[in-house]
C-alpha positions in Angstrom: -36.3 -36.6 -150.7 -36.5 -36.9 -146.9 -39.9 -36.1 -145.5 -39.9 -32.7 -143.8 -42.0 -34.0 -140.9 -39.4 -36.7 -140.2 -36.6 -34.1 -140.3 -38.4 -31.9 -137.8 -39.1 -34.9 -135.5 -35.4 -35.7 -135.5 -34.0 -32.2 -135.2 -31.3 -32.0 -132.5 -33.1 -29.6 -130.2 -36.3 -31.7 -130.2 -34.3 -34.8 -129.4 -32.6 -32.9 -126.6 -35.9 -31.6 -125.3 -37.4 -35.1 -125.3 -34.4 -36.4 -123.3 -34.6 -33.6 -120.9 -38.3 -34.3 -120.2 -37.6 -38.0 -119.8 -34.7 -37.2 -117.4 -36.9 -34.8 -115.4 -39.6 -37.4 -115.1 -37.2 -40.1 -114.0 -35.8 -37.7 -111.4 -39.2 -37.1 -110.0 -39.9 -40.8 -109.8 -36.6 -41.4 -108.0 -37.3 -38.5 -105.6 -40.8 -39.9 -104.7 -39.5 -43.5 -104.3 -36.6 -42.3 -102.2 -38.8 -40.3 -100.0 -41.2 -43.2 -99.6 -38.4 -45.6 -98.8 -36.4 -43.2 -96.6 -36.9 -44.3 -93.0 -38.2 -41.6 -90.6 -36.9 -41.9 -87.0 -39.7 -40.9 -84.6 -38.6 -37.8 -82.7 -39.6 -39.4 -79.4 -37.1 -42.2 -80.0 -34.0 -39.9 -80.1 -32.0 -40.3 -76.9 -30.1 -37.2 -75.6 -28.9 -35.8 -72.3 -31.1 -33.3 -70.6 -29.8 -30.0 -69.1 -31.5 -27.0 -67.4 -31.2 -23.3 -67.1 -28.9 -22.0 -64.4 -30.7 -19.8 -61.8 -29.8 -16.2 -61.0 -26.5 -16.0 -59.2 -26.2 -12.6 -57.3 -22.4 -12.9 -57.3 -22.0 -12.6 -61.1 -21.6 -9.3 -62.8 -25.1 -9.5 -64.4 -26.6 -10.8 -61.2 -25.2 -7.9 -59.2 -26.5 -5.5 -61.9 -29.9 -7.0 -61.8 -30.1 -6.6 -58.0 -29.0 -3.0 -58.3 -31.7 -2.2 -60.8 -34.3 -4.1 -58.8 -33.9 -1.9 -55.7 -37.3 -0.8 -54.5 -39.1 -3.6 -56.5 -40.0 -7.2 -56.0 -38.1 -9.2 -58.7 -39.5 -12.5 -57.3 -43.0 -11.5 -58.3 -42.6 -8.6 -60.8 -40.6 -8.0 -63.9 -38.6 -5.0 -65.1 -38.2 -4.3 -68.8 -36.5 -1.9 -71.1 -38.1 -1.5 -74.6 -35.9 -2.3 -77.6 -37.6 -0.6 -80.5 -34.4 0.6 -82.2 -32.5 -2.1 -84.2 -29.0 -1.0 -83.1 -30.1 -0.9 -79.5 -31.4 -4.5 -79.9 -28.1 -5.7 -81.2 -26.1 -3.8 -78.6 -28.3 -5.3 -75.8 -27.6 -8.8 -77.0 -23.9 -8.2 -77.3 -23.8 -6.7 -73.8 -25.5 -9.7 -72.3 -23.2 -12.1 -74.1 -20.0 -10.2 -73.4 -20.8 -9.9 -69.6 -22.1 -13.4 -69.0 -20.1 -15.5 -66.6 -22.0 -18.8 -66.2 -24.6 -19.4 -69.0 -26.1 -18.2 -72.2 -29.2 -19.8 -73.7 -30.2 -18.7 -77.2 -33.3 -19.7 -79.2 -34.2 -18.4 -82.6 -36.2 -19.2 -85.8 -33.8 -17.4 -88.2 -30.1 -16.9 -87.6 -28.5 -15.5 -90.7 -24.9 -15.7 -91.9 -24.3 -12.0 -92.3 -22.2 -9.3 -90.5 -24.4 -8.8 -87.4 -25.0 -12.5 -87.0 -21.3 -13.3 -87.3 -20.6 -10.6 -84.7 -23.0 -12.3 -82.3 -21.6 -15.7 -83.0 -18.0 -14.5 -82.4 -19.2 -13.1 -79.1 -20.7 -16.4 -78.2 -17.4 -18.1 -79.1 -15.5 -15.7 -76.8 -18.0 -16.4 -74.0 -17.4 -20.1 -74.4 -13.6 -19.5 -74.3 -14.2 -17.7 -70.9 -15.8 -20.9 -69.6 -19.5 -19.9 -70.1 -21.9 -22.7 -71.0 -23.6 -21.8 -74.3 -26.7 -23.6 -75.4 -28.0 -22.7 -78.9 -31.4 -23.9 -80.1 -32.3 -23.1 -83.7 -35.2 -24.0 -85.9 -33.9 -26.0 -89.0 -36.1 -24.3 -91.7 -33.3 -21.9 -92.7 -30.5 -23.5 -94.7 -27.2 -23.0 -92.9 -23.7 -24.4 -93.4 -23.6 -27.7 -91.5 -19.9 -27.6 -91.4 -19.9 -24.1 -89.9 -22.4 -25.2 -87.2 -20.4 -28.4 -86.6 -17.2 -26.3 -86.1 -18.9 -24.0 -83.6 -20.5 -26.9 -81.7 -17.1 -28.6 -81.5 -16.2 -26.2 -78.7 -16.5 -28.1 -75.3 -18.6 -25.3 -73.9 -21.0 -24.9 -76.8 -23.9 -27.3 -77.4 -26.1 -26.9 -80.5 -29.5 -28.4 -81.2 -31.7 -28.1 -84.2 -35.5 -28.1 -83.7 -37.5 -30.4 -86.0 -34.5 -31.0 -88.2 -34.4 -32.2 -91.8 -32.9 -35.7 -91.9 -31.8 -35.2 -95.5 -29.2 -32.4 -95.1 -28.6 -32.0 -98.9 -32.1 -32.3 -100.4 -34.7 -31.1 -98.0 -37.5 -31.6 -100.5 -37.3 -35.3 -99.8 -38.3 -34.7 -96.2 -41.2 -32.4 -97.2 -42.4 -35.2 -99.6 -42.0 -37.9 -97.0 -43.3 -36.0 -93.9 -44.9 -32.7 -94.9 -47.3 -32.3 -92.0 -44.4 -32.3 -89.5 -41.8 -30.5 -91.6 -44.2 -27.7 -92.3 -44.4 -26.9 -88.5 -41.6 -24.7 -87.2 -40.3 -23.2 -84.0 -40.8 -19.5 -84.3 -39.8 -18.7 -80.7 -37.2 -16.0 -80.0 -35.3 -15.5 -76.8 -31.9 -15.1 -75.2 -31.0 -15.5 -71.5 -27.8 -14.6 -69.7 -26.8 -15.9 -66.3 -30.4 -16.2 -65.3 -30.3 -12.5 -64.7 -31.5 -10.9 -67.9 -33.4 -12.0 -71.0 -34.5 -10.6 -74.3 -37.8 -11.7 -75.9 -39.9 -10.3 -78.8 -40.2 -10.4 -82.5 -36.6 -10.1 -83.8 -34.6 -12.9 -85.4 -30.9 -12.6 -85.9 -29.8 -10.9 -89.0 -28.9 -7.5 -90.5 -32.4 -6.6 -91.5 -33.5 -6.9 -87.8 -30.8 -4.7 -86.5 -31.1 -1.7 -88.9 -28.0 -2.9 -90.7 -29.4 -3.8 -94.1 -29.5 -1.3 -97.0 -32.3 -3.1 -98.8 -34.9 -3.5 -96.1 -35.2 -2.4 -92.5 -37.6 -4.5 -90.4 -39.2 -2.3 -87.8 -39.3 -4.6 -84.8 -39.8 -4.7 -81.0 -38.2 -6.6 -78.2 -38.1 -6.4 -74.4 -35.0 -6.5 -72.3 -36.3 -8.2 -69.2 -35.2 -8.9 -65.6 -37.0 -10.3 -62.6 -39.7 -13.0 -62.4 -40.2 -13.3 -66.2 -36.5 -14.3 -66.8 -37.0 -17.6 -64.8 -40.2 -18.3 -66.7 -38.4 -17.8 -70.1 -35.7 -20.1 -68.8 -38.4 -22.8 -68.1 -39.7 -22.3 -71.6 -36.2 -22.7 -73.0 -35.6 -25.9 -71.0 -38.9 -27.3 -72.2 -37.9 -26.9 -75.8 -34.2 -27.8 -75.3 -35.1 -31.2 -73.7 -38.1 -31.8 -76.0 -38.3 -34.6 -78.6 -38.0 -32.2 -81.6 -34.7 -30.7 -80.3 -32.0 -32.9 -81.9 -28.3 -32.5 -81.0 -26.1 -31.5 -83.9 -23.8 -34.5 -83.2 -26.6 -36.8 -84.4 -27.3 -34.8 -87.6 -24.0 -34.2 -89.3 -20.3 -35.1 -89.1 -18.5 -33.2 -86.4 -15.4 -31.1 -87.1 -12.6 -29.5 -85.0 -13.3 -26.2 -83.5 -11.9 -23.0 -85.1 -8.1 -22.7 -84.9 -6.1 -19.5 -84.5 -6.0 -19.0 -88.3 -9.8 -19.3 -88.5 -10.2 -16.9 -85.6 -7.9 -14.3 -87.1 -9.8 -14.5 -90.4 -13.1 -14.2 -88.5 -11.8 -11.0 -86.8 -10.5 -9.6 -90.1 -13.9 -10.0 -91.7 -15.7 -8.4 -88.8 -13.3 -5.5 -88.7 -13.9 -5.0 -92.5 -17.6 -4.8 -91.8 -17.7 -2.6 -88.7 -14.4 -0.6 -88.2 -15.0 2.9 -89.4 -18.6 2.3 -90.4 -21.3 4.8 -89.5 -23.2 1.9 -88.0 -20.6 1.2 -85.4 -19.7 4.9 -84.9 -23.2 5.8 -83.9 -23.4 3.2 -81.1 -22.3 5.8 -78.6 -25.3 8.0 -79.5 -27.8 5.3 -78.5 -29.9 6.1 -75.5 -29.3 2.6 -74.2 -25.6 3.0 -74.4 -25.6 6.4 -72.7 -27.8 5.1 -69.9 -25.6 2.0 -69.4 -22.5 4.1 -69.2 -24.1 6.4 -66.6 -25.6 3.5 -64.8 -29.1 5.1 -65.2 -30.9 2.7 -67.4 -34.6 3.0 -66.7 -36.6 -0.2 -66.3 -40.4 -0.2 -66.2 -41.9 -2.6 -63.7 -45.0 -4.6 -63.5 -46.6 -8.1 -63.4 -45.6 -10.2 -66.4 -47.0 -13.4 -67.9 -44.9 -15.5 -70.2 -47.0 -17.4 -72.8 -45.8 -20.1 -75.2 -46.9 -23.2 -77.2 -45.8 -26.6 -76.2 -43.0 -28.0 -78.4 -45.1 -31.1 -79.1 -47.3 -28.8 -81.3 -45.0 -29.9 -84.2 -45.6 -33.6 -84.0 -48.8 -34.0 -81.8 -50.8 -31.0 -82.9 -54.2 -32.4 -82.0 -53.1 -33.0 -78.4 -52.1 -29.4 -77.6 -53.4 -26.5 -75.6 -52.5 -23.8 -78.0 -51.0 -20.4 -77.1 -53.8 -19.0 -79.3 -56.3 -20.0 -76.6 -54.4 -18.0 -74.0 -54.3 -15.0 -76.2 -57.9 -15.3 -77.0 -58.6 -15.2 -73.2 -56.4 -12.2 -72.8 -58.1 -10.3 -75.6 -61.5 -11.0 -74.2 -60.4 -9.0 -71.1 -60.5 -5.8 -73.2 -62.9 -3.3 -71.7 -62.1 -0.1 -73.7 -59.3 -0.4 -76.3 -57.2 -2.8 -78.3 -54.2 -1.7 -80.4 -52.7 -4.5 -82.5 -49.4 -4.3 -84.4 -49.0 -7.3 -86.7 -46.8 -7.5 -89.8 -48.5 -10.6 -91.2 -52.1 -10.0 -90.4 -54.5 -12.7 -91.7 -57.5 -12.6 -89.3 -59.6 -15.3 -91.1 -63.3 -15.0 -91.2 -63.7 -16.3 -87.7 -61.2 -13.8 -86.3 -62.8 -11.0 -88.3 -66.2 -11.8 -86.8 -64.7 -11.6 -83.3 -63.1 -8.3 -84.0 -66.2 -6.9 -85.6 -68.3 -8.0 -82.6 -65.9 -6.5 -80.2 -65.9 -3.2 -82.1 -69.7 -3.2 -82.1 -69.7 -3.7 -78.3 -67.8 -0.4 -77.9 -64.1 -1.5 -77.9 -61.9 1.0 -79.7 -59.8 -1.2 -82.0 -56.8 0.0 -84.0 -54.8 -2.4 -86.3 -51.4 -1.5 -87.8 -50.0 -3.8 -90.4 -47.9 -3.8 -93.6 -49.0 -2.3 -96.8 -48.7 -4.4 -99.9 -45.5 -2.5 -100.8 -43.9 -3.0 -97.4 -45.0 -6.6 -96.9 -42.3 -9.1 -97.8 -44.9 -11.9 -98.3 -47.5 -10.7 -100.9 -49.6 -13.8 -100.4 -50.3 -12.8 -96.8 -51.4 -9.4 -98.1 -53.7 -11.0 -100.6 -55.6 -12.8 -97.9 -55.6 -10.0 -95.4 -57.1 -7.7 -98.1 -60.2 -9.9 -98.2 -61.2 -8.7 -94.7 -60.4 -5.0 -94.9 -63.9 -3.8 -95.9 -65.6 -5.7 -93.1 -63.2 -4.4 -90.5 -63.5 -0.8 -91.7 -67.3 -1.0 -91.9 -67.4 -2.0 -88.2 -65.5 1.2 -87.3 -62.1 -0.6 -86.8 -59.2 1.7 -87.6 -56.7 0.3 -90.1 -53.2 1.7 -90.8 -50.7 0.2 -93.3 -47.0 1.0 -93.1 -45.5 3.0 -95.9 -42.6 1.6 -97.9 -41.0 5.0 -98.1 -37.2 5.3 -98.8 -37.3 8.9 -97.6 -38.2 7.8 -94.1 -34.7 7.1 -92.9 -34.0 5.6 -89.5 -31.6 7.8 -87.5 -29.3 4.9 -86.7 -29.7 3.0 -90.0 -26.4 1.7 -91.4 -26.7 2.6 -95.0 -30.2 4.0 -95.2 -33.1 1.7 -96.0 -34.7 1.4 -99.5 -37.7 -0.3 -98.0 -39.2 -0.2 -94.5 -41.1 -3.3 -93.4 -43.0 -3.8 -90.2 -41.9 -6.9 -88.3 -43.0 -6.2 -84.7 -45.6 -8.4 -83.1 -47.2 -6.5 -80.2 -50.5 -5.4 -78.8 -51.7 -3.0 -76.2 -54.8 -3.7 -74.1 -56.9 -1.0 -72.4 -53.9 1.4 -72.4 -52.3 -0.7 -69.6 -50.9 -4.0 -70.8 -48.4 -4.6 -73.5 -47.5 -7.8 -75.3 -44.2 -8.5 -77.2 -43.5 -11.8 -78.8 -43.3 -13.9 -81.9 -47.0 -14.4 -82.5 -48.4 -13.1 -85.8 -52.1 -12.9 -86.0 -52.4 -15.4 -88.8 -53.3 -19.1 -89.2 -49.6 -20.2 -89.2 -48.8 -18.8 -85.8 -52.1 -20.0 -84.4 -52.0 -23.6 -85.6 -48.7 -24.6 -87.3 -45.7 -22.9 -85.7 -44.7 -22.7 -82.1 -44.7 -19.2 -80.6 -43.9 -17.3 -77.4 -44.4 -13.9 -75.9 -44.5 -11.8 -72.8 -47.5 -9.8 -71.5 -46.6 -7.0 -69.0 -48.7 -4.7 -66.9 -47.1 -1.4 -67.7 -49.4 1.6 -67.7 -46.6 4.1 -67.4 -44.8 2.7 -70.4 -48.0 2.4 -72.4 -48.8 6.0 -71.8 -45.3 6.9 -73.0 -45.6 4.7 -76.1 -49.0 6.1 -77.0 -48.1 9.8 -76.4 -46.8 10.3 -79.9 -48.9 7.6 -81.6 -51.0 9.9 -83.7 -48.0 11.8 -85.2 -46.1 8.5 -85.7 -49.0 7.0 -87.6 -49.3 10.0 -89.8 -45.6 9.9 -90.6 -45.2 6.2 -91.2 -48.5 4.8 -92.3 -51.4 5.2 -94.6 -54.8 5.6 -92.9 -57.5 3.5 -94.6 -61.2 4.4 -94.9 -64.2 3.6 -97.1 -65.8 6.0 -99.6 -69.5 6.3 -100.4 -69.2 3.2 -102.7 -67.6 1.1 -100.0 -64.3 1.2 -101.9 -61.0 1.6 -99.9 -59.2 4.9 -99.8 -55.6 5.2 -98.6 -54.8 8.6 -97.0 -51.3 10.0 -96.6 -52.0 12.4 -93.7 -48.6 14.2 -94.2 -48.9 15.0 -97.9 -52.8 15.1 -97.8 -52.7 12.8 -100.9 -55.3 10.1 -101.3 -55.0 6.8 -103.2 -57.7 4.6 -104.7 -55.4 1.6 -105.1 -52.5 0.0 -103.2 -49.9 2.8 -102.9 -46.3 2.3 -103.9 -47.1 -1.2 -105.3 -46.5 -2.1 -109.0 -49.2 -3.6 -111.2 -47.4 -7.0 -111.0 -47.3 -6.9 -107.2 -51.0 -6.1 -107.1 -51.8 -8.9 -109.5 -49.6 -11.3 -107.5 -51.4 -10.5 -104.2 -54.8 -10.8 -105.9 -53.9 -14.1 -107.4 -52.6 -15.4 -104.1 -55.9 -14.3 -102.5 -57.9 -16.7 -104.7 -55.7 -19.7 -104.0 -56.7 -22.1 -101.2 -53.7 -21.4 -99.0 -55.1 -19.3 -96.1 -54.4 -22.0 -93.6 -50.7 -22.0 -94.5 -50.2 -18.3 -94.1 
């Protein structure tokens, strides 16, 4: 009789499992050896032509428009801006710049999705190139995109595409992470678009449906500035610095080039766009937007003031120890606060050092208010797990904390399908009720030390007064107010329903456990 232990040892599923484990082990060995052997070309060694932003030309349509709006102001020294808090307005403003550009468009983003709003913007860029406009597109390479689609777009003679800090292995990026993690972990988080040197948009938005109120699953509450005047030239200098920097690699050096879209491709492109937008509530409500009404009546109101454009050096990704970080500039700005500091940050991880600074400022008499995501509205629960460690210290110092509700009943007026979850994505702060900052910088270790960032600080007391006029009612409607009870435990207050919570509201047990677990892992410096 055959021994039962031998029979078990040779059962088909055990043999198969053993072979699977052996194959997985072999694959890991191959990956590590391949990564070790794979040559890495130093970014500084890549040769490419340089180019620069085109200055404001008053004879172009946008140039004339900029001059008209600048009447009575000094665009050589000051900047005008229009706030883009509404997602649909933010999309429309970008389309308006692209559709009316005559000489140049420079576009720089961390995320550029392959969805309906992104495709609409890309189609507009293509049409601009067809009109003879020079289009330069600089994208961070962290997001996986179709190389063939990018190659097809870049095949147009008026479109040049560069990827920032690109992955050499286009098919298996894990090899690059294994081989050169310190560099590949550092990304370009900057966000800007410039048209004809006349107008620019800078702020927190990436390109994708969720940033333009066109996603039924999540709506990222975000904030941009449509800018004109002195700051546009400064943003252009920033773009040129990144465009001509070592980490910006032309697409022609990264993947095989293709022919540009033919008529059949264009017709299919138009068909898909028509399917998405024709007859939709999203497109139909464009005419209701205050921005659109103001443009049609030629009465768009720009706020004016002194502006400072701040940004990291692109070498932050490959020479991090040899950099004057944007963090240092922001630190100097925040130390100017004399009376108040209002911070809006979706991914708020202050660290112990940052918490100590905020606590000291509050104890010196600075009125500090911080608005960030709740656990339920945060799309990165690990960030919340580490932020949560500092809440008690901040509240104990008298700092006001508010967390955004993930409330499906809070519908955006111009939302496409209604949003099942609202998530804060704006990165802004207001200093002494006079200056406002809009940019890509999250108050977390990743923005401070790993990714490159940019933003604009504007002296705009009139706008700030307008923005703060309804702050209290907006906070009550859209956020939970946090406080400490007599036992130093956190209470979440819903000031609309007058309901209090003693644990993270709207968050499941598993989500709370996940955030807690992330909070005990040694990952704070990566968040």
